[in-house]
N, CA, C and O atoms as a Tinker XYZ file with bonds, in Angstrom:
   328  protein
     1  N    -36.567000 -146.236000  -97.595000    73     2
     2  CA   -35.775000 -147.053000  -96.701000    64     1     3
     3  C    -36.014000 -146.564000  -95.273000    63     2     4     5
     4  O    -36.051000 -145.361000  -95.018000    81     3
     5  N    -36.175000 -147.511000  -94.348000    73     3     6
     6  CA   -36.316000 -147.174000  -92.933000    64     5     7
     7  C    -35.248000 -147.908000  -92.138000    63     6     8     9
     8  O    -34.752000 -148.957000  -92.547000    81     7
     9  N    -34.911000 -147.337000  -91.001000    73     7    10
    10  CA   -33.951000 -147.971000  -90.092000    64     9    11
    11  C    -34.734000 -148.441000  -88.876000    63    10    12    13
    12  O    -35.501000 -147.680000  -88.287000    81    11
    13  N    -34.535000 -149.707000  -88.505000    73    11    14
    14  CA   -35.230000 -150.295000  -87.368000    64    13    15
    15  C    -34.193000 -150.656000  -86.312000    63    14    16    17
    16  O    -33.215000 -151.349000  -86.592000    81    15
    17  N    -34.424000 -150.175000  -85.094000    73    15    18
    18  CA   -33.515000 -150.407000  -83.975000    64    17    19
    19  C    -34.198000 -151.293000  -82.940000    63    18    20    21
    20  O    -35.396000 -151.161000  -82.691000    81    19
    21  N    -33.431000 -152.189000  -82.345000    73    19    22
    22  CA   -33.936000 -153.100000  -81.316000    64    21    23
    23  C    -33.139000 -152.870000  -80.038000    63    22    24    25
    24  O    -31.908000 -152.878000  -80.054000    81    23
    25  N    -33.854000 -152.664000  -78.924000    73    23    26
    26  CA   -33.195000 -152.306000  -77.682000    64    25    27
    27  C    -33.404000 -153.358000  -76.594000    63    26    28    29
    28  O    -34.356000 -154.138000  -76.625000    81    27
    29  N    -32.487000 -153.351000  -75.636000    73    27    30
    30  CA   -32.548000 -154.140000  -74.406000    64    29    31
    31  C    -32.753000 -155.634000  -74.702000    63    30    32    33
    32  O    -32.023000 -156.209000  -75.509000    81    31
    33  N    -33.730000 -156.253000  -74.060000    73    31    34
    34  CA   -33.929000 -157.698000  -74.211000    64    33    35
    35  C    -34.334000 -158.077000  -75.636000    63    34    36    37
    36  O    -34.084000 -159.203000  -76.066000    81    35
    37  N    -34.952000 -157.159000  -76.370000    73    35    38
    38  CA   -35.292000 -157.470000  -77.768000    64    37    39
    39  C    -34.018000 -157.684000  -78.578000    63    38    40    41
    40  O    -33.922000 -158.625000  -79.366000    81    39
    41  N    -33.052000 -156.811000  -78.377000    73    39    42
    42  CA   -31.766000 -156.935000  -79.073000    64    41    43
    43  C    -31.116000 -158.281000  -78.756000    63    42    44    45
    44  O    -30.581000 -158.951000  -79.639000    81    43
    45  N    -31.171000 -158.659000  -77.494000    73    43    46
    46  CA   -30.560000 -159.924000  -77.079000    64    45    47
    47  C    -31.275000 -161.118000  -77.703000    63    46    48    49
    48  O    -30.623000 -162.037000  -78.200000    81    47
    49  N    -32.588000 -161.115000  -77.683000    73    47    50
    50  CA   -33.350000 -162.250000  -78.226000    64    49    51
    51  C    -33.230000 -162.345000  -79.739000    63    50    52    53
    52  O    -33.169000 -163.446000  -80.286000    81    51
    53  N    -33.195000 -161.202000  -80.426000    73    51    54
    54  CA   -33.160000 -161.211000  -81.888000    64    53    55
    55  C    -31.743000 -161.338000  -82.444000    63    54    56    57
    56  O    -31.560000 -161.656000  -83.619000    81    55
    57  N    -30.749000 -161.090000  -81.605000    73    55    58
    58  CA   -29.369000 -161.225000  -82.044000    64    57    59
    59  C    -28.890000 -160.110000  -82.961000    63    58    60    61
    60  O    -27.932000 -160.286000  -83.713000    81    59
    61  N    -29.551000 -158.976000  -82.899000    73    59    62
    62  CA   -29.109000 -157.811000  -83.677000    64    61    63
    63  C    -29.643000 -156.543000  -83.036000    63    62    64    65
    64  O    -30.653000 -156.558000  -82.332000    81    63
    65  N    -28.952000 -155.455000  -83.293000    73    63    66
    66  CA   -29.390000 -154.192000  -82.707000    64    65    67
    67  C    -30.062000 -153.266000  -83.709000    63    66    68    69
    68  O    -30.717000 -152.300000  -83.318000    81    67
    69  N    -29.905000 -153.552000  -85.009000    73    67    70
    70  CA   -30.496000 -152.668000  -86.011000    64    69    71
    71  C    -30.511000 -153.352000  -87.373000    63    70    72    73
    72  O    -29.793000 -154.321000  -87.620000    81    71
    73  N    -31.350000 -152.813000  -88.239000    73    71    74
    74  CA   -31.364000 -153.236000  -89.637000    64    73    75
    75  C    -32.027000 -152.140000  -90.465000    63    74    76    77
    76  O    -32.691000 -151.250000  -89.935000    81    75
    77  N    -31.831000 -152.228000  -91.755000    73    75    78
    78  CA   -32.449000 -151.302000  -92.687000    64    77    79
    79  C    -33.379000 -152.085000  -93.593000    63    78    80    81
    80  O    -33.010000 -153.135000  -94.118000    81    79
    81  N    -34.585000 -151.571000  -93.773000    73    79    82
    82  CA   -35.561000 -152.194000  -94.663000    64    81    83
    83  C    -35.811000 -151.267000  -95.839000    63    82    84    85
    84  O    -36.037000 -150.070000  -95.664000    81    83
    85  N    -35.767000 -151.830000  -97.037000    73    83    86
    86  CA   -35.845000 -151.030000  -98.255000    64    85    87
    87  C    -37.192000 -150.436000  -98.578000    63    86    88    89
    88  O    -37.257000 -149.299000  -99.046000    81    87
    89  N    -38.264000 -151.154000  -98.349000    73    87    90
    90  CA   -39.593000 -150.679000  -98.722000    64    89    91
    91  C    -40.455000 -150.619000  -97.466000    63    90    92    93
    92  O    -40.955000 -151.653000  -97.022000    81    91
    93  N    -40.644000 -149.426000  -96.880000    73    91    94
    94  CA   -41.350000 -149.363000  -95.598000    64    93    95
    95  C    -42.819000 -149.765000  -95.703000    63    94    96    97
    96  O    -43.511000 -149.369000  -96.641000    81    95
    97  N    -43.290000 -150.549000  -94.739000    73    95    98
    98  CA   -44.720000 -150.834000  -94.661000    64    97    99
    99  C    -45.476000 -149.526000  -94.401000    63    98   100   101
   100  O    -44.871000 -148.511000  -94.055000    81    99
   101  N    -46.790000 -149.556000  -94.570000    73    99   102
   102  CA   -47.575000 -148.326000  -94.428000    64   101   103
   103  C    -47.665000 -147.831000  -92.988000    63   102   104   105
   104  O    -47.634000 -146.625000  -92.747000    81   103
   105  N    -47.777000 -148.753000  -92.026000    73   103   106
   106  CA   -47.937000 -148.352000  -90.625000    64   105   107
   107  C    -47.014000 -149.170000  -89.727000    63   106   108   109
   108  O    -46.409000 -150.157000  -90.148000    81   107
   109  N    -46.929000 -148.729000  -88.489000    73   107   110
   110  CA   -46.147000 -149.459000  -87.502000    64   109   111
   111  C    -46.714000 -150.859000  -87.297000    63   110   112   113
   112  O    -45.952000 -151.814000  -87.152000    81   111
   113  N    -48.038000 -150.997000  -87.282000    73   111   114
   114  CA   -48.665000 -152.323000  -87.149000    64   113   115
   115  C    -48.270000 -153.218000  -88.318000    63   114   116   117
   116  O    -48.014000 -154.407000  -88.130000    81   115
   117  N    -48.221000 -152.657000  -89.516000    73   115   118
   118  CA   -47.810000 -153.431000  -90.688000    64   117   119
   119  C    -46.360000 -153.902000  -90.541000    63   118   120   121
   120  O    -46.022000 -155.017000  -90.940000    81   119
   121  N    -45.514000 -153.060000  -89.973000    73   119   122
   122  CA   -44.121000 -153.453000  -89.761000    64   121   123
   123  C    -44.046000 -154.625000  -88.788000    63   122   124   125
   124  O    -43.287000 -155.567000  -89.013000    81   123
   125  N    -44.819000 -154.574000  -87.723000    73   123   126
   126  CA   -44.830000 -155.704000  -86.784000    64   125   127
   127  C    -45.292000 -156.979000  -87.478000    63   126   128   129
   128  O    -44.761000 -158.057000  -87.210000    81   127
   129  N    -46.272000 -156.867000  -88.361000    73   127   130
   130  CA   -46.748000 -158.034000  -89.110000    64   129   131
   131  C    -45.631000 -158.622000  -89.960000    63   130   132   133
   132  O    -45.475000 -159.841000  -90.033000    81   131
   133  N    -44.855000 -157.756000  -90.600000    73   131   134
   134  CA   -43.716000 -158.211000  -91.408000    64   133   135
   135  C    -42.721000 -158.953000  -90.519000    63   134   136   137
   136  O    -42.224000 -160.015000  -90.893000    81   135
   137  N    -42.434000 -158.401000  -89.356000    73   135   138
   138  CA   -41.460000 -159.022000  -88.457000    64   137   139
   139  C    -41.970000 -160.355000  -87.911000    63   138   140   141
   140  O    -41.202000 -161.313000  -87.815000    81   139
   141  N    -43.237000 -160.431000  -87.557000    73   139   142
   142  CA   -43.836000 -161.695000  -87.105000    64   141   143
   143  C    -43.732000 -162.744000  -88.206000    63   142   144   145
   144  O    -43.493000 -163.919000  -87.929000    81   143
   145  N    -43.911000 -162.320000  -89.451000    73   143   146
   146  CA   -43.865000 -163.225000  -90.592000    64   145   147
   147  C    -42.522000 -163.911000  -90.788000    63   146   148   149
   148  O    -42.431000 -164.892000  -91.527000    81   147
   149  N    -41.492000 -163.416000  -90.144000    73   147   150
   150  CA   -40.180000 -164.064000  -90.232000    64   149   151
   151  C    -40.164000 -165.388000  -89.477000    63   150   152   153
   152  O    -39.303000 -166.236000  -89.710000    81   151
   153  N    -41.123000 -165.557000  -88.572000    73   151   154
   154  CA   -41.223000 -166.804000  -87.810000    64   153   155
   155  C    -40.194000 -166.886000  -86.698000    63   154   156   157
   156  O    -39.469000 -165.930000  -86.427000    81   155
   157  N    -40.146000 -168.039000  -86.065000    73   155   158
   158  CA   -39.190000 -168.291000  -84.986000    64   157   159
   159  C    -39.285000 -167.265000  -83.879000    63   158   160   161
   160  O    -40.377000 -166.869000  -83.472000    81   159
   161  N    -38.128000 -166.838000  -83.395000    73   159   162
   162  CA   -38.073000 -165.887000  -82.297000    64   161   163
   163  C    -38.727000 -164.559000  -82.693000    63   162   164   165
   164  O    -39.285000 -163.867000  -81.841000    81   163
   165  N    -38.662000 -164.202000  -83.971000    73   163   166
   166  CA   -39.301000 -162.960000  -84.440000    64   165   167
   167  C    -40.812000 -163.027000  -84.196000    63   166   168   169
   168  O    -41.419000 -162.061000  -83.734000    81   167
   169  N    -41.396000 -164.161000  -84.507000    73   167   170
   170  CA   -42.825000 -164.339000  -84.285000    64   169   171
   171  C    -43.192000 -164.274000  -82.817000    63   170   172   173
   172  O    -44.258000 -163.773000  -82.457000    81   171
   173  N    -42.310000 -164.780000  -81.970000    73   171   174
   174  CA   -42.552000 -164.744000  -80.529000    64   173   175
   175  C    -42.442000 -163.319000  -79.990000    63   174   176   177
   176  O    -43.318000 -162.858000  -79.258000    81   175
   177  N    -41.375000 -162.631000  -80.351000    73   175   178
   178  CA   -41.107000 -161.295000  -79.827000    64   177   179
   179  C    -42.186000 -160.295000  -80.249000    63   178   180   181
   180  O    -42.619000 -159.473000  -79.441000    81   179
   181  N    -42.620000 -160.361000  -81.508000    73   179   182
   182  CA   -43.547000 -159.358000  -82.032000    64   181   183
   183  C    -44.992000 -159.846000  -82.139000    63   182   184   185
   184  O    -45.820000 -159.200000  -82.781000    81   183
   185  N    -45.297000 -160.991000  -81.508000    73   183   186
   186  CA   -46.677000 -161.502000  -81.513000    64   185   187
   187  C    -47.621000 -160.436000  -80.951000    63   186   188   189
   188  O    -47.229000 -159.610000  -80.126000    81   187
   189  N    -48.843000 -160.473000  -81.404000    73   187   190
   190  CA   -49.835000 -159.463000  -81.027000    64   189   191
   191  C    -50.022000 -159.348000  -79.515000    63   190   192   193
   192  O    -50.295000 -158.261000  -79.006000    81   191
   193  N    -49.876000 -160.459000  -78.797000    73   191   194
   194  CA   -50.099000 -160.431000  -77.349000    64   193   195
   195  C    -48.863000 -160.004000  -76.554000    63   194   196   197
   196  O    -48.902000 -159.970000  -75.324000    81   195
   197  N    -47.776000 -159.680000  -77.241000    73   195   198
   198  CA   -46.553000 -159.254000  -76.565000    64   197   199
   199  C    -46.507000 -157.733000  -76.437000    63   198   200   201
   200  O    -46.775000 -157.003000  -77.392000    81   199
   201  N    -46.164000 -157.279000  -75.243000    73   199   202
   202  CA   -46.036000 -155.840000  -75.005000    64   201   203
   203  C    -44.685000 -155.377000  -75.516000    63   202   204   205
   204  O    -43.652000 -155.631000  -74.897000    81   203
   205  N    -44.705000 -154.698000  -76.646000    73   203   206
   206  CA   -43.499000 -154.122000  -77.226000    64   205   207
   207  C    -43.822000 -152.660000  -77.520000    63   206   208   209
   208  O    -44.785000 -152.356000  -78.224000    81   207
   209  N    -43.017000 -151.773000  -76.982000    73   207   210
   210  CA   -43.202000 -150.347000  -77.223000    64   209   211
   211  C    -42.446000 -149.944000  -78.474000    63   210   212   213
   212  O    -41.480000 -150.596000  -78.870000    81   211
   213  N    -42.898000 -148.859000  -79.092000    73   211   214
   214  CA   -42.252000 -148.404000  -80.314000    64   213   215
   215  C    -42.192000 -146.882000  -80.354000    63   214   216   217
   216  O    -43.070000 -146.187000  -79.843000    81   215
   217  N    -41.143000 -146.399000  -80.970000    73   215   218
   218  CA   -40.983000 -144.970000  -81.216000    64   217   219
   219  C    -40.649000 -144.788000  -82.693000    63   218   220   221
   220  O    -39.902000 -145.574000  -83.275000    81   219
   221  N    -41.204000 -143.755000  -83.279000    73   219   222
   222  CA   -40.883000 -143.387000  -84.655000    64   221   223
   223  C    -40.215000 -142.019000  -84.600000    63   222   224   225
   224  O    -40.792000 -141.049000  -84.108000    81   223
   225  N    -39.012000 -141.961000  -85.104000    73   223   226
   226  CA   -38.216000 -140.728000  -85.067000    64   225   227
   227  C    -38.133000 -140.169000  -83.650000    63   226   228   229
   228  O    -38.274000 -138.967000  -83.426000    81   227
   229  N    -37.898000 -141.077000  -82.698000    73   227   230
   230  CA   -37.666000 -140.800000  -81.288000    64   229   231
   231  C    -38.878000 -140.229000  -80.563000    63   230   232   233
   232  O    -38.732000 -139.558000  -79.541000    81   231
   233  N    -40.075000 -140.491000  -81.086000    73   231   234
   234  CA   -41.313000 -140.114000  -80.403000    64   233   235
   235  C    -42.180000 -141.352000  -80.274000    63   234   236   237
   236  O    -42.342000 -142.106000  -81.234000    81   235
   237  N    -42.740000 -141.565000  -79.083000    73   235   238
   238  CA   -43.595000 -142.725000  -78.863000    64   237   239
   239  C    -44.686000 -142.769000  -79.932000    63   238   240   241
   240  O    -45.232000 -141.738000  -80.325000    81   239
   241  N    -44.990000 -143.983000  -80.391000    73   239   242
   242  CA   -45.938000 -144.131000  -81.500000    64   241   243
   243  C    -46.931000 -145.237000  -81.212000    63   242   244   245
   244  O    -46.638000 -146.181000  -80.479000    81   243
   245  N    -48.117000 -145.106000  -81.802000    73   243   246
   246  CA   -49.139000 -146.144000  -81.692000    64   245   247
   247  C    -49.129000 -146.989000  -82.959000    63   246   248   249
   248  O    -48.492000 -146.611000  -83.942000    81   247
   249  N    -49.817000 -148.118000  -82.956000    73   247   250
   250  CA   -49.775000 -149.021000  -84.116000    64   249   251
   251  C    -50.237000 -148.388000  -85.432000    63   250   252   253
   252  O    -49.814000 -148.822000  -86.504000    81   251
   253  N    -51.086000 -147.384000  -85.368000    73   251   254
   254  CA   -51.601000 -146.757000  -86.593000    64   253   255
   255  C    -50.656000 -145.706000  -87.176000    63   254   256   257
   256  O    -50.946000 -145.117000  -88.217000    81   255
   257  N    -49.533000 -145.472000  -86.509000    73   255   258
   258  CA   -48.569000 -144.462000  -86.963000    64   257   259
   259  C    -48.112000 -144.779000  -88.382000    63   258   260   261
   260  O    -47.574000 -145.859000  -88.627000    81   259
   261  N    -48.317000 -143.853000  -89.325000    73   259   262
   262  CA   -47.825000 -144.082000  -90.684000    64   261   263
   263  C    -46.293000 -144.057000  -90.716000    63   262   264   265
   264  O    -45.656000 -143.330000  -89.954000    81   263
   265  N    -45.725000 -144.853000  -91.599000    73   263   266
   266  CA   -44.275000 -144.871000  -91.797000    64   265   267
   267  C    -43.954000 -144.317000  -93.171000    63   266   268   269
   268  O    -44.672000 -144.567000  -94.139000    81   267
   269  N    -42.874000 -143.567000  -93.244000    73   267   270
   270  CA   -42.444000 -143.013000  -94.523000    64   269   271
   271  C    -40.948000 -143.232000  -94.699000    63   270   272   273
   272  O    -40.219000 -143.495000  -93.742000    81   271
   273  N    -40.521000 -143.119000  -95.924000    73   271   274
   274  CA   -39.117000 -143.282000  -96.256000    64   273   275
   275  C    -38.265000 -142.370000  -95.375000    63   274   276   277
   276  O    -38.570000 -141.188000  -95.221000    81   275
   277  N    -37.206000 -142.920000  -94.804000    73   275   278
   278  CA   -36.299000 -142.152000  -93.966000    64   277   279
   279  C    -36.597000 -142.223000  -92.478000    63   278   280   281
   280  O    -35.812000 -141.717000  -91.676000    81   279
   281  N    -37.713000 -142.839000  -92.084000    73   279   282
   282  CA   -38.052000 -142.944000  -90.670000    64   281   283
   283  C    -37.082000 -143.862000  -89.936000    63   282   284   285
   284  O    -36.490000 -144.770000  -90.520000    81   283
   285  N    -36.938000 -143.600000  -88.642000    73   283   286
   286  CA   -36.185000 -144.468000  -87.746000    64   285   287
   287  C    -37.177000 -144.998000  -86.715000    63   286   288   289
   288  O    -37.839000 -144.221000  -86.027000    81   287
   289  N    -37.276000 -146.314000  -86.612000    73   287   290
   290  CA   -38.215000 -146.966000  -85.711000    64   289   291
   291  C    -37.422000 -147.698000  -84.639000    63   290   292   293
   292  O    -36.510000 -148.466000  -84.945000    81   291
   293  N    -37.768000 -147.460000  -83.405000    73   291   294
   294  CA   -37.139000 -148.160000  -82.296000    64   293   295
   295  C    -38.151000 -149.028000  -81.578000    63   294   296   297
   296  O    -39.239000 -148.562000  -81.239000    81   295
   297  N    -37.807000 -150.280000  -81.343000    73   295   298
   298  CA   -38.644000 -151.198000  -80.577000    64   297   299
   299  C    -37.935000 -151.516000  -79.268000    63   298   300   301
   300  O    -36.727000 -151.750000  -79.245000    81   299
   301  N    -38.710000 -151.521000  -78.163000    73   299   302
   302  CA   -38.111000 -151.825000  -76.872000    64   301   303
   303  C    -39.176000 -152.390000  -75.941000    63   302   304   305
   304  O    -40.365000 -152.118000  -76.107000    81   303
   305  N    -38.737000 -153.186000  -74.950000    73   303   306
   306  CA   -39.689000 -153.764000  -74.008000    64   305   307
   307  C    -40.185000 -152.690000  -73.047000    63   306   308   309
   308  O    -39.529000 -151.665000  -72.861000    81   307
   309  N    -41.349000 -152.929000  -72.436000    73   307   310
   310  CA   -41.815000 -151.988000  -71.421000    64   309   311
   311  C    -40.816000 -151.922000  -70.268000    63   310   312   313
   312  O    -40.180000 -152.921000  -69.932000    81   311
   313  N    -40.686000 -150.776000  -69.682000    73   311   314
   314  CA   -39.756000 -150.590000  -68.570000    64   313   315
   315  C    -40.527000 -150.821000  -67.275000    63   314   316   317
   316  O    -41.637000 -150.322000  -67.092000    81   315
   317  N    -39.914000 -151.584000  -66.392000    73   315   318
   318  CA   -40.525000 -151.793000  -65.081000    64   317   319
   319  C    -39.609000 -151.212000  -64.036000    63   318   320   321
   320  O    -38.393000 -151.144000  -64.212000    81   319
   321  N    -40.193000 -150.809000  -62.981000    73   319   322
   322  CA   -39.387000 -150.225000  -61.896000    64   321   323
   323  C    -39.852000 -150.759000  -60.547000    63   322   324   325
   324  O    -40.843000 -151.481000  -60.447000    81   323
   325  N    -39.134000 -150.394000  -59.557000    73   323   326
   326  CA   -39.552000 -150.856000  -58.248000    64   325   327
   327  C    -38.700000 -150.302000  -57.159000    63   326   328
   328  O    -38.926000 -150.600000  -55.986000    81   327
């Protein structure tokens, strides 16, 4: 089981801040594929051309990051400043 957290504008667009998934995909990229497969706003938010940052167990992660039972994954938009 993994816990997935959604932050900032992602939380607002998806209408939830967190969820638990019973059978973790093998990698972070696989998880994004699962989320895109939900269609609708999920497909828009997690589309391949969308800049979405991710952390696994509170450390920045790349798409090839393996996922294991008990991981916590956070998705958030890129931060801009000025």
